[in-house]
TORDO-866158 format. One record per residue (C-alpha): chain; residue number from 1; x negated, y, z. Coordinates in nm, 2 decimals, always signed. Each point is the difference from the previous one (the first is absolute). Layout:
! TORDO-866158
[rec "A",NUM,[X,Y,Z]] ...
***
This chain:
! TORDO-866158
[rec "A",1,[+0.00,+0.00,+0.00]] [rec "A",2,[-0.12,+0.34,-0.08]] [rec "A",3,[+0.00,+0.27,+0.28]] [rec "A",4,[-0.06,+0.36,-0.04]] [rec "A",5,[-0.22,+0.20,+0.25]] [rec "A",6,[+0.22,+0.31,+0.05]] [rec "A",7,[-0.29,+0.21,+0.14]] [rec "A",8,[-0.23,-0.05,-0.29]] [rec "A",9,[+0.23,-0.10,-0.29]] [rec "A",10,[-0.23,-0.30,-0.08]] [rec "A",11,[+0.11,-0.36,-0.10]] [rec "A",12,[-0.15,-0.25,+0.25]] [rec "A",13,[-0.08,-0.23,-0.30]] [rec "A",14,[-0.23,+0.27,-0.15]] [rec "A",15,[-0.36,-0.04,+0.08]] [rec "A",16,[-0.14,+0.26,+0.25]] [rec "A",17,[-0.28,+0.14,-0.22]] [rec "A",18,[-0.25,+0.25,+0.13]] [rec "A",19,[+0.18,+0.28,-0.19]] [rec "A",20,[+0.34,-0.10,+0.16]] [rec "A",21,[-0.16,-0.02,+0.34]] [rec "A",22,[-0.15,+0.35,-0.02]] [rec "A",23,[+0.34,+0.14,-0.11]] [rec "A",24,[+0.17,-0.16,+0.30]] [rec "A",25,[-0.26,+0.14,+0.24]] [rec "A",26,[+0.04,+0.35,-0.14]] [rec "A",27,[+0.38,-0.01,+0.03]] [rec "A",28,[-0.03,-0.12,+0.36]] [rec "A",29,[-0.25,+0.28,+0.09]] [rec "A",30,[+0.23,+0.27,-0.15]] [rec "A",31,[+0.30,-0.12,+0.19]] [rec "A",32,[-0.19,-0.03,+0.32]] [rec "A",33,[-0.14,+0.36,-0.03]] [rec "A",34,[+0.34,+0.13,-0.08]] [rec "A",35,[+0.15,-0.14,+0.32]] [rec "A",36,[-0.30,+0.12,+0.20]] [rec "A",37,[+0.04,+0.35,-0.14]] [rec "A",38,[+0.37,+0.01,+0.09]] [rec "A",39,[-0.08,-0.12,+0.36]] [rec "A",40,[-0.26,+0.26,+0.05]] [rec "A",41,[+0.22,+0.28,-0.13]] [rec "A",42,[+0.28,-0.11,+0.23]] [rec "A",43,[-0.23,+0.01,+0.30]] [rec "A",44,[-0.12,+0.35,-0.09]] [rec "A",45,[+0.35,+0.13,-0.03]] [rec "A",46,[+0.10,-0.16,+0.33]] [rec "A",47,[-0.29,+0.16,+0.19]] [rec "A",48,[-0.02,+0.34,-0.17]] [rec "A",49,[+0.29,+0.25,-0.02]] [rec "A",50,[-0.17,+0.15,-0.30]] [rec "A",51,[-0.19,-0.28,-0.18]] [rec "A",52,[-0.12,+0.22,-0.28]] [rec "A",53,[-0.15,+0.27,+0.23]] [rec "A",54,[-0.34,-0.14,-0.03]] [rec "A",55,[+0.00,+0.04,-0.37]] [rec "A",56,[+0.07,+0.37,+0.01]] [rec "A",57,[-0.29,+0.24,-0.05]] [rec "A",58,[-0.15,+0.13,+0.33]] [rec "A",59,[+0.09,+0.36,-0.08]] [rec "A",60,[+0.37,-0.08,-0.04]] [rec "A",61,[+0.20,+0.26,+0.20]] [rec "A",62,[+0.31,-0.15,+0.16]] [rec "A",63,[+0.12,+0.34,+0.11]] [rec "A",64,[+0.08,+0.08,-0.37]] [rec "A",65,[+0.20,-0.33,-0.06]] [rec "A",66,[+0.36,-0.02,+0.09]] [rec "A",67,[+0.12,-0.36,+0.04]] [rec "A",68,[+0.36,-0.09,+0.08]] [rec "A",69,[-0.11,-0.09,+0.36]] [rec "A",70,[-0.18,+0.33,+0.07]] [rec "A",71,[+0.20,+0.27,+0.17]] [rec "A",72,[-0.06,+0.37,-0.08]] [rec "A",73,[-0.10,+0.04,+0.37]] [rec "A",74,[-0.28,-0.26,-0.03]] [rec "A",75,[-0.13,+0.15,-0.32]] [rec "A",76,[+0.02,+0.35,+0.16]] [rec "A",77,[-0.19,-0.11,+0.30]] [rec "A",78,[-0.28,-0.14,-0.22]] [rec "A",79,[-0.02,+0.33,-0.18]] [rec "A",80,[+0.01,+0.20,+0.33]] [rec "A",81,[-0.28,-0.21,+0.15]] [rec "A",82,[-0.22,+0.08,-0.30]] [rec "A",83,[+0.06,+0.38,+0.03]] [rec "A",84,[-0.06,-0.01,+0.38]] [rec "A",85,[-0.32,-0.19,-0.04]] [rec "A",86,[-0.13,+0.25,-0.25]] [rec "A",87,[+0.08,+0.29,+0.24]] [rec "A",88,[-0.08,-0.14,+0.34]] [rec "A",89,[-0.29,+0.10,+0.22]] [rec "A",90,[-0.24,-0.26,+0.13]] [rec "A",91,[+0.22,-0.09,+0.29]] [rec "A",92,[+0.30,-0.05,-0.23]] [rec "A",93,[+0.16,+0.34,+0.09]] [rec "A",94,[+0.20,+0.19,-0.26]] [rec "A",95,[+0.19,+0.33,-0.01]] [rec "A",96,[+0.35,-0.03,-0.14]] [rec "A",97,[+0.27,+0.23,-0.11]] [rec "A",98,[+0.32,-0.03,-0.20]] [rec "A",99,[+0.10,+0.20,-0.30]] [rec "A",100,[+0.32,+0.04,-0.21]] [rec "A",101,[+0.08,+0.20,-0.31]] [rec "A",102,[+0.13,+0.30,+0.19]] [rec "A",103,[-0.33,+0.05,+0.19]] [rec "A",104,[-0.22,-0.09,-0.29]] [rec "A",105,[+0.10,+0.31,-0.21]] [rec "A",106,[-0.29,+0.23,-0.09]] [rec "A",107,[-0.07,+0.26,+0.26]] [rec "A",108,[+0.21,-0.19,+0.25]] [rec "A",109,[-0.07,-0.21,+0.31]] [rec "A",110,[-0.25,-0.24,-0.16]] [rec "A",111,[-0.23,+0.27,-0.13]] [rec "A",112,[+0.00,+0.18,+0.33]] [rec "A",113,[-0.07,-0.33,+0.19]] [rec "A",114,[-0.30,-0.08,-0.22]] [rec "A",115,[-0.12,+0.36,+0.01]] [rec "A",116,[-0.01,-0.01,+0.38]] [rec "A",117,[-0.25,-0.29,-0.01]] [rec "A",118,[-0.22,+0.20,-0.24]] [rec "A",119,[-0.01,+0.32,+0.21]] [rec "A",120,[+0.00,-0.17,+0.34]] [rec "A",121,[-0.30,-0.03,+0.23]] [rec "A",122,[-0.18,-0.33,-0.11]] [rec "A",123,[+0.32,-0.15,-0.13]] [rec "A",124,[-0.07,-0.03,-0.37]] [rec "A",125,[-0.16,-0.34,+0.03]] [rec "A",126,[+0.32,-0.14,+0.15]] [rec "A",127,[+0.17,+0.02,-0.34]] [rec "A",128,[-0.21,-0.30,-0.10]] [rec "A",129,[+0.20,-0.20,+0.25]] [rec "A",130,[+0.35,+0.14,-0.07]] [rec "A",131,[+0.26,-0.22,-0.16]] [rec "A",132,[+0.31,+0.17,-0.14]] [rec "A",133,[+0.30,-0.23,+0.01]] [rec "A",134,[+0.22,+0.11,-0.29]] [rec "A",135,[+0.38,-0.04,+0.03]] [rec "A",136,[+0.09,+0.05,-0.37]] [rec "A",137,[-0.14,+0.01,-0.35]] [rec "A",138,[-0.06,+0.37,-0.01]] [rec "A",139,[-0.18,+0.01,+0.33]] [rec "A",140,[-0.22,-0.29,-0.12]] [rec "A",141,[-0.08,+0.17,-0.33]] [rec "A",142,[-0.10,+0.32,+0.19]] [rec "A",143,[-0.21,-0.19,+0.25]] [rec "A",144,[-0.19,-0.18,-0.28]] [rec "A",145,[-0.08,+0.34,-0.15]] [rec "A",146,[-0.13,+0.15,+0.32]] [rec "A",147,[-0.13,-0.27,+0.24]] [rec "A",148,[-0.19,-0.33,-0.03]] [rec "A",149,[+0.20,-0.22,+0.25]] [rec "A",150,[+0.37,-0.03,-0.09]] [rec "A",151,[+0.25,-0.27,+0.08]] [rec "A",152,[+0.33,-0.04,-0.18]] [rec "A",153,[+0.26,-0.10,+0.26]] [rec "A",154,[+0.24,-0.11,-0.28]] [rec "A",155,[-0.22,-0.31,-0.03]] [rec "A",156,[+0.18,-0.11,+0.32]] [rec "A",157,[+0.34,+0.07,-0.14]] [rec "A",158,[+0.05,+0.35,+0.16]] [rec "A",159,[+0.07,+0.33,-0.18]] [rec "A",160,[+0.06,+0.35,+0.14]] [rec "A",161,[+0.01,+0.25,-0.28]] [rec "A",162,[+0.17,+0.32,+0.13]] [rec "A",163,[-0.06,+0.20,+0.31]] [rec "A",164,[+0.13,-0.18,+0.30]] [rec "A",165,[+0.19,+0.26,+0.20]] [rec "A",166,[-0.03,-0.03,+0.38]] [rec "A",167,[+0.21,-0.27,+0.16]] [rec "A",168,[+0.18,-0.10,-0.33]] [rec "A",169,[+0.03,-0.38,-0.07]] [rec "A",170,[-0.29,+0.03,-0.25]] [rec "A",171,[-0.22,+0.18,+0.25]] [rec "A",172,[+0.07,-0.27,+0.27]] [rec "A",173,[-0.07,-0.28,-0.25]] [rec "A",174,[-0.33,+0.17,-0.09]] [rec "A",175,[-0.11,+0.03,+0.36]] [rec "A",176,[+0.08,-0.36,+0.08]] [rec "A",177,[-0.17,-0.12,-0.32]] [rec "A",178,[-0.31,+0.18,+0.12]] [rec "A",179,[+0.00,-0.18,+0.34]] [rec "A",180,[+0.04,-0.33,-0.18]] [rec "A",181,[-0.28,+0.07,-0.23]] [rec "A",182,[-0.23,+0.11,+0.28]] [rec "A",183,[+0.07,-0.32,+0.18]] [rec "A",184,[-0.11,-0.19,-0.31]] [rec "A",185,[-0.32,+0.20,-0.02]] [rec "A",186,[-0.08,-0.08,+0.37]] [rec "A",187,[+0.06,-0.37,-0.08]] [rec "A",188,[-0.25,+0.03,-0.28]] [rec "A",189,[-0.26,+0.09,+0.26]] [rec "A",190,[-0.03,+0.38,-0.08]] [rec "A",191,[-0.01,+0.27,+0.26]] [rec "A",192,[+0.16,+0.33,-0.12]] [rec "A",193,[+0.06,+0.36,+0.05]] [rec "A",194,[+0.34,+0.08,-0.13]] [rec "A",195,[+0.06,+0.36,-0.09]] [rec "A",196,[+0.30,+0.17,-0.15]] [rec "A",197,[-0.10,+0.20,-0.31]] [rec "A",198,[+0.11,+0.32,+0.17]] [rec "A",199,[-0.27,-0.04,+0.26]] [rec "A",200,[-0.30,+0.22,-0.07]] [rec "A",201,[-0.34,-0.14,+0.09]] [rec "A",202,[-0.25,+0.26,+0.13]] [rec "A",203,[-0.25,-0.22,+0.19]] [rec "A",204,[-0.10,-0.36,+0.02]] [rec "A",205,[+0.25,-0.15,+0.26]] [rec "A",206,[-0.19,-0.31,+0.08]] [rec "A",207,[-0.22,+0.15,+0.28]] [rec "A",208,[+0.32,+0.12,+0.17]] [rec "A",209,[+0.17,-0.35,+0.00]] [rec "A",210,[-0.01,-0.21,+0.32]] [rec "A",211,[-0.23,-0.29,-0.02]] [rec "A",212,[+0.21,-0.22,+0.23]] [rec "A",213,[+0.33,+0.02,-0.18]] [rec "A",214,[+0.18,-0.22,-0.25]] [rec "A",215,[+0.26,+0.24,-0.11]] [rec "A",216,[-0.03,+0.38,+0.01]] [rec "A",217,[+0.26,+0.25,-0.12]] [rec "A",218,[+0.04,+0.38,-0.03]] [rec "A",219,[+0.27,+0.18,+0.18]] [rec "A",220,[+0.27,+0.26,-0.06]] [rec "A",221,[-0.04,+0.09,+0.37]] [rec "A",222,[-0.30,-0.10,+0.21]] [rec "A",223,[+0.04,+0.01,+0.37]] [rec "A",224,[-0.37,-0.01,+0.09]] [rec "A",225,[-0.06,-0.37,+0.07]] [rec "A",226,[-0.09,-0.24,-0.28]] [rec "A",227,[+0.15,-0.29,+0.19]] [rec "A",228,[+0.34,+0.16,+0.07]] [rec "A",229,[+0.27,-0.18,-0.19]] [rec "A",230,[+0.22,+0.31,+0.05]] [rec "A",231,[-0.21,+0.18,-0.27]] [rec "A",232,[+0.21,+0.05,-0.32]] [rec "A",233,[-0.19,-0.19,-0.27]] [rec "A",234,[+0.00,+0.08,-0.37]] [rec "A",235,[-0.04,-0.29,-0.24]] [rec "A",236,[-0.16,+0.22,-0.27]] [rec "A",237,[-0.35,-0.05,+0.14]] [rec "A",238,[-0.12,-0.33,+0.16]] [rec "A",239,[-0.32,-0.19,+0.05]] [rec "A",240,[+0.05,-0.37,+0.04]] [rec "A",241,[-0.25,-0.29,+0.05]] [rec "A",242,[+0.10,-0.34,-0.15]] [rec "A",243,[+0.01,-0.26,+0.27]] [rec "A",244,[+0.24,-0.25,+0.18]] [rec "A",245,[+0.17,+0.29,+0.18]] [rec "A",246,[+0.07,+0.25,-0.28]] [rec "A",247,[+0.13,-0.26,-0.25]] [rec "A",248,[+0.28,-0.12,+0.23]] [rec "A",249,[+0.06,+0.36,+0.11]] [rec "A",250,[+0.07,+0.11,-0.36]] [rec "A",251,[+0.22,-0.30,-0.07]] [rec "A",252,[+0.20,+0.07,+0.32]] [rec "A",253,[+0.02,+0.37,-0.10]] [rec "A",254,[+0.13,-0.09,-0.35]] [rec "A",255,[+0.25,-0.26,+0.15]] [rec "A",256,[+0.13,+0.26,+0.25]] [rec "A",257,[+0.16,+0.20,-0.29]] [rec "A",258,[+0.28,-0.25,+0.02]] [rec "A",259,[+0.07,+0.10,+0.36]] [rec "A",260,[+0.00,+0.37,-0.07]] [rec "A",261,[+0.19,+0.03,-0.33]] [rec "A",262,[-0.02,+0.34,-0.16]] [rec "A",263,[-0.32,+0.11,+0.18]] [rec "A",264,[-0.33,+0.05,-0.16]] [rec "A",265,[-0.33,-0.16,+0.11]] [rec "A",266,[-0.11,+0.28,+0.22]] [rec "A",267,[+0.32,+0.00,+0.21]] [rec "A",268,[-0.01,-0.38,+0.03]] [rec "A",269,[-0.36,+0.02,+0.12]] [rec "A",270,[+0.12,+0.24,+0.27]] [rec "A",271,[+0.26,-0.26,+0.10]] [rec "A",272,[-0.23,-0.30,+0.01]] [rec "A",273,[-0.33,+0.15,+0.13]] [rec "A",274,[+0.08,-0.11,+0.35]] [rec "A",275,[+0.17,-0.33,-0.10]] [rec "A",276,[-0.10,-0.31,+0.20]] [rec "A",277,[-0.13,-0.17,-0.32]] [rec "A",278,[-0.25,+0.29,-0.05]] [rec "A",279,[-0.13,-0.06,+0.35]] [rec "A",280,[-0.01,-0.37,-0.05]] [rec "A",281,[-0.23,+0.01,-0.31]] [rec "A",282,[-0.22,+0.24,+0.18]] [rec "A",283,[-0.05,+0.26,-0.27]] [rec "A",284,[-0.22,+0.29,+0.10]] [rec "A",285,[+0.19,+0.31,-0.12]] [rec "A",286,[-0.13,+0.35,+0.01]] [rec "A",287,[+0.17,+0.34,-0.09]] [rec "A",288,[-0.22,+0.25,-0.18]] [rec "A",289,[-0.06,+0.35,+0.14]] [rec "A",290,[+0.15,+0.28,-0.21]] [rec "A",291,[-0.31,+0.20,+0.07]] [rec "A",292,[-0.17,-0.22,-0.26]] [rec "A",293,[+0.30,-0.14,-0.19]] [rec "A",294,[+0.25,+0.28,-0.02]] [rec "A",295,[+0.31,+0.09,-0.20]] [rec "A",296,[+0.26,+0.26,-0.05]] [rec "A",297,[+0.19,-0.14,+0.30]] [rec "A",298,[-0.30,+0.07,+0.22]] [rec "A",299,[-0.29,+0.17,-0.19]] [rec "A",300,[-0.36,-0.06,+0.10]] [rec "A",301,[-0.12,+0.32,+0.16]] [rec "A",302,[-0.38,-0.02,-0.05]] [rec "A",303,[-0.12,-0.02,-0.36]] [rec "A",304,[-0.34,-0.11,+0.13]] [rec "A",305,[+0.17,-0.32,+0.12]] [rec "A",306,[+0.28,-0.08,-0.24]] [rec "A",307,[-0.04,-0.32,-0.21]] [rec "A",308,[+0.35,-0.01,-0.17]] [rec "A",309,[+0.31,+0.21,-0.03]] [rec "A",310,[+0.33,-0.15,-0.09]] [rec "A",311,[+0.30,+0.18,-0.16]] [rec "A",312,[+0.23,-0.17,+0.24]] [rec "A",313,[+0.32,+0.17,+0.14]] [rec "A",314,[+0.06,+0.11,-0.35]] [rec "A",315,[+0.24,-0.13,-0.27]] [rec "A",316,[+0.01,+0.08,-0.37]] [rec "A",317,[-0.29,-0.03,-0.24]] [rec "A",318,[-0.01,+0.37,-0.10]] [rec "A",319,[-0.02,+0.10,+0.37]] [rec "A",320,[-0.28,-0.25,+0.06]] [rec "A",321,[-0.20,+0.11,-0.30]] [rec "A",322,[+0.03,+0.37,+0.08]] [rec "A",323,[-0.12,-0.04,+0.36]] [rec "A",324,[-0.27,-0.25,-0.09]] [rec "A",325,[-0.15,+0.25,-0.24]] [rec "A",326,[-0.01,+0.26,+0.28]] [rec "A",327,[-0.16,-0.27,+0.22]] [rec "A",328,[-0.28,-0.06,-0.24]] [rec "A",329,[-0.05,+0.37,-0.05]] [rec "A",330,[-0.03,+0.04,+0.38]] [rec "A",331,[-0.27,-0.27,+0.01]] [rec "A",332,[-0.19,+0.14,-0.30]] [rec "A",333,[-0.01,+0.35,+0.17]] [rec "A",334,[-0.12,-0.16,+0.32]] [rec "A",335,[-0.28,-0.20,-0.16]] [rec "A",336,[-0.11,+0.29,-0.21]] [rec "A",337,[-0.08,+0.21,+0.31]] [rec "A",338,[-0.37,+0.08,+0.06]] [rec "A",339,[-0.18,-0.24,+0.25]] [rec "A",340,[+0.09,+0.05,+0.37]] [rec "A",341,[+0.30,+0.22,-0.08]] [rec "A",342,[+0.24,-0.29,-0.02]] [rec "A",343,[-0.08,-0.11,+0.36]] [rec "A",344,[+0.31,+0.20,+0.11]] [rec "A",345,[+0.27,-0.13,-0.24]] [rec "A",346,[+0.35,+0.15,-0.02]] [rec "A",347,[+0.24,-0.12,+0.26]] [rec "A",348,[+0.22,-0.16,-0.26]] [rec "A",349,[+0.05,-0.06,-0.37]] [rec "A",350,[+0.21,+0.24,-0.20]] [rec "A",351,[+0.25,-0.29,-0.06]] [rec "A",352,[+0.26,-0.13,+0.02]] [rec "A",353,[+0.17,+0.25,-0.22]] [rec "A",354,[+0.28,-0.14,-0.22]] [rec "A",355,[-0.02,-0.32,+0.21]] [rec "A",356,[+0.09,+0.19,+0.32]] [rec "A",357,[+0.37,+0.02,-0.10]] [rec "A",358,[+0.02,-0.31,-0.22]] [rec "A",359,[+0.00,-0.23,+0.30]] [rec "A",360,[+0.14,+0.23,+0.27]] [rec "A",361,[-0.32,-0.02,+0.20]] [rec "A",362,[-0.17,+0.29,+0.18]] [rec "A",363,[-0.37,+0.07,+0.00]] 
***
């Protein structure tokens, strides 16, 4: 009886010549290698979430690729980390501010802010470490044209185009987005000085910061004791160290917005600064003296001491711009005085002017 070998298609009655034998061996080797290849590929896929990653060129930038599994927030954080790394000091400290279209207009807040660094006393070098966080496309375009370190917040899915008027829903959303972003930056391991763009920098503030604090904040009203929680803080200027106390503090601060609906970050901070959780995590909090870190609420008196001045207690961009220009003129006049004649500075600035009535505050 004739039987057929299904694997090789040969008749058993045919003689197994050398040629036929070699043919059989080659077929067996091919089949064996095929099955081995399938097995290896299955093992690689099982143990590697991205089995083809090792074949990508080493310069491949994942921050520019948008897969279905990548969220805009994750991609945005990769882009943010790159900008922060380029701007950071050796100890991973950066200076941060936020900017939207309204404040980015020529001859507006941004120009005044950057100009203050250039005319301040040993402050120009700090611009190398300033990151401008842009809230919309126009602000981002203006930043790219005037500063080396710009971050587009839209990469995280946020967009704030128009001026956010005080205490409107858009304003509140912007303030809380800022707190959330700062928490993320702390988690990345960066220390930061956050400054509103309507804060003018006249001296290097780092020598005036407390060396034993985790979180330091400027005040609308300073009561004379940096440890007194009854001081009225202003979130427009803070110095924060990234550690296991400040990270949970910022997360708690952000979460607390749910308990104080309709309040902005500064008011919520006033509510939680004595909370048991704050004491539990042991955060070392300091309030900054307005003699060095002043504002229109409580101006610094001695121009030989002032580091920063904030257009706080003022609403409306035209009012801020008008008074900040006067503020810079006051500083320029002071620094242009002949040596030794500026040892007795004027008792106060010539501002607030328009801002005096905008917020209903009194000098």
